[in-house]
N, C-alpha and C positions, 0 to 999 in steps of 0.2 A: 238064262242058268238053270240048271236040272235039277230043280225042285217041286212040288208039287206044292198048289196054294189049297187049301181047307175052307170050305165058306160054309154059312148059314145066308141060306135066300129061304124069302116068303113063300111060303107052300099053301098058303089059305087064308082066307081073311078069321080071324077070329073072332068068336065071340062067346063076351064075358072072358074069365081068366085066358092066357094063352096056352097051347097042351101041345103036347112034342109034333102032333100030325099038321100043325100048323106051322112047322119048319121043315127042312130039305136040305140035308149034310153033304156037301160035292166037292168031286177033287177036279184040279185043270190045273196044266201043268201053269208052269209062272213062266211067262213071255218077259223077253228083253226089251227095257223102255226105247221108244223111236226118238225122231229129232225131238227136241223139247218135253221129252216127257221123265220121270223119275217113277224107281221103283223103290219101295217104301218097305220092307220088315215091319210088319207092327210088332209091338211087345204089351201094351196096356189094349184094353177095350172099354171105354165108358160104358154101361150101362144109367139108363135116364129115365125116369116117367112117363116123359114127352115120346120115348120111340111107341109107346103101348098108343100111342095116338097117330102117328104116323102112318101105325098099316090099316086106319081103318080107310075108306073109303067115301071119304066126304068132304067137303070143302074145307082147308086150314088155311094156316098160315104157308104150307111147303105144300106143294105135290106128295101123294103117298107112293108108299114102296111098294110097289107092283108088283102083281106074281111073278116068282121065278128070279128075281133083281138079289142080289148080296142083300141080308138086311142096313138099312142104314144106322150108324153107328160113329158116336167120335172115339177116337184112337190115337194113339203115338207109337213112337218106334225108329227108325235110324233107316237114313239114308242108304243102301244095299245097291243101287248101278242109278247114277245118272245121264243124262243128256242134255239137261238145262242148266246154265250158267250159274245160277241163283242159287242151286245146292250143290252139295258137294257129298263126292261121298264118306260115311260116318257121321252125315249132320241128323240131332235128335231134331222132330218133327211130332207137330198136332196135325190134326184134321179130321174130315169126315173120311175116314178111312174104309169104315165096315167092318161087320162082324167076318173075319178071316185072315188069313195068314200075312197074304202078303196083300199090295196097292199100287197100283199104276196110276199116278197124278199129272196134267202138265203143269203143278205146280199152285193154281187156283185155290182160294181159303188157307194153305198147306204155309204153315207157319215155324223157322227156328225158336226151340225152345236152348236155354244155355240150363244144362243140368250143375253147373256149379252154384246157380242159386237158390234150385231147390228140385229134389228128385222127379225123378223124368211120373210119375203118377202123379204128382202136385197139380201139374198142367193140364193134368183134364180134370180136378176137381177144385181145387181153391184160385187154381192161377188159370182155370179151364173157365169153360161154359158156363157151370155152376156160381163160381165166385164170380162173373161177372155180372150175372144173373142178380146174385144179391147186393149187390153195387150199385150198380141202376135201379133197380124197383127200390133198395132201400132209399138210396140217395137220390133219384130222380122224380121220381112220382111218392115216397114217405115223406119226403124234407124234411128229416128226427130235427129236432133242436134240445138241448140241455134241460134237462128236468123234464121231458115226456115221459109216457109211459111205452113203451113196442110191447106186442105182442105178436111172439113168433109159431108160427104150427109146424111140424113135422122139423124142431128144432135142433133135432140131433142130426137131420139131414144133411145132405154132401149141399145145398143153398140155403138148411134155415139154421145151421151153426155160422155160416159162415157172415147172415145176415146181425144175428145178435152179437156175435164180435165187433160189427162196424156200429150198431148200436150204442154198445157200450164207450167204444172208441170217440162218438158223437157225445156223451155226455147221457146219454137216454136209460130210463129205470126199464129193464129188459128181463120179461116171464115169459118161457118158453113154453110150449104145449108139445111131450112126445111121451110115445107107448113103453111104459116100462119103468119102475126104478133105476134099472143101472143106465139108460139114457137120462131120463129128467137126472141123477147126481150128475150126471159125467157133464152135462151142460151147466149146471151152475157149479160146481168145485172145480173142475179143466178148463171150462169156456171163460166162463167169470159173470153168469148171467145171472140174474141177482134171486131170480124164483121159478118152478119148475111145477108144473102140472099132468100128473099122470091120468093121460084121457081113459087109458085103461081099467085103470083101480077109484079114480076121484070122479066129484062127483064138476065135470068143467066148468059150469056156471056157478057154482057154491065157491069151487077154489079159486078161481078167477075176480071175483068180488071179495076177497080174503086177498087178491097181491097184488090187485089191482084196486086200489081206496081211493082213489082219488078217478078211476076210466079212463079209458084206454084211447089215446091219441093217435097209433100206430098200430095196424094190424097186418101184418104181413102174411098173403093168405098162401098157400101150400094143399092143404088138402078138399075146400069146398064144401062140404055139404054142413051136416048137425054143427059142426066146431065153428063152421062160418054164421049162422045164425046164432050162434051164442054170443060169442064175437059181438055180431052189429046188435045188441040189445043193451051192451055197457059200453058204446065209442062214450067222445066228448062231442061238445060241439068243435064243428073243420074237424074234423079225423081223416085220416090216409088210409085207404086199402089200398096196399098194389096187389092184384090179385096175376099169381105167377101161374097160378097151377090147381085142379081140384084132384089130387091122385086117388082121393076117394069113389068119382064119378068112373074112372076113366075104363072099369072093366061092365061099363049098363050104361054105353051110350043111347038106348034105345029108353032108357027111362031116370034121365039127368035129375037132380034134386036141384032147382033152384032154390036163392034165398028166400025164407020162409018173413025173415023180419025186415024187410027193404026197405020200407016206409021209418024204420030208425036215420036211414042217408036222408032223408028232408028233413025229420024234426032235426037233426044233428048240424044239417046241411055238411054234412060229409059226403067224401069223394070216394067214388070204388072205381078204380081205373085194371083194364085189363093191359098186360103188356108183352114183348118178346123181346127177352134177348139181343135180340137179332138186327133190331132199330135202331142201337145203339153202337154197332159193327165200328163206326167209324174215330169211338174213342176207347177203343178196348185198351190201345197201347197205352194210354197215359193211367187207366183201372189198372193196369196190369203193374205201372211201376209202382203207382201207390201202395199195391197190397203185398206187393214183393218185399217194395219197407217197411211195412208193416210185418210181414211175416220174420222175419231179418231182424229187424227191433223187438221182435217177442213180445208185438201187441196183438198178434193174431196166429192162430192153431188151425193146422189142416190133419185131418187124419180119414184112412184110407181105407176100405175094406175089400181086402182082393182075396178072390178068389183063383184058384190055379188050373187051366186047364181051357182050351177053346170048347173044347164038346162039350163044360158043363154051361151052356148057355141058356139054355131050353132050364133049365132049370133056376141058376145062379137068377136068369132076366126076373123068375116071380116073386126072391125077396126082396124085391121094392115094393110090390102091392100087396105082401106080410108082412110090412111093417118092419121086416129083419135084417136089413139092411144100419149099419152102424160107419153114418161117416160115408163119405163117397163110394160106389162098389163101381168096383174096376173085376174086370180076367186078367188077369198075366197066361201072355200066351204063349210068351219066350223070356229067355232071359238075355236080359242086358249087354 
């Protein structure tokens, strides 16, 4: 193929928030796939908070991105050349294709997606890794029961918005924590949460006391820090906390703030359990089928925040940590 592939590679290990000099924008010819491989034209790139952890040189659940390597990212695109019998030209696919315009793959970890069921961007959000994270974190660790109170932080984000909706499907009272009146209004009026707390303008402790008069049975934690401490102080006996992420701490790895109210776990016989969505990979198919049914049945809504242009990556990535994204944050690389 006589096209050029533009990419963002990691140039330096960031300190604090990422900056332009941490990335290198590169160009190279697009190669033809060898036997067993396929060439994918990337159409949408997923931006996720976990990506910040992937560029730290520290022990984690996955190897860090190496200096000079294409930045790791989930993406969706279309097969434009194939010498792999499992994939045909024209297939829409999702996988870890990186922050670039084209990707060559042997098919490992690549999933065909059906754009007749949902638009392609949805396969990077509600029907992708964020949706799987919400589904398994809540149902396998949170174990919701009808009538229980579920609190969700980062409630208007890609994971939190799905968690709250599944909680409602399972009969819970759902209270979201989000930043700003627009996001709070969205999770209540559009997604059906019972209440929302604006952490930017309200006293979170008092607001949770008001909206969770019977205490908290499940807290789905996406942010860590002060919010986690506040919720720990309001747990019921036997409460469950799926620990999904701690976005408030990702840009300060040298001074992570741990929970001060952890004794609440002891007093209330509560459980705080960290998890990674990859732990449940063998069950993705059944989860996707269930959530696709909820989407088609109108029980689940999906929202994408799409920014045009690969070259916006360094600045668009920062939206995650400034609380500026609304729903699933994506970069549109090319037209479908």
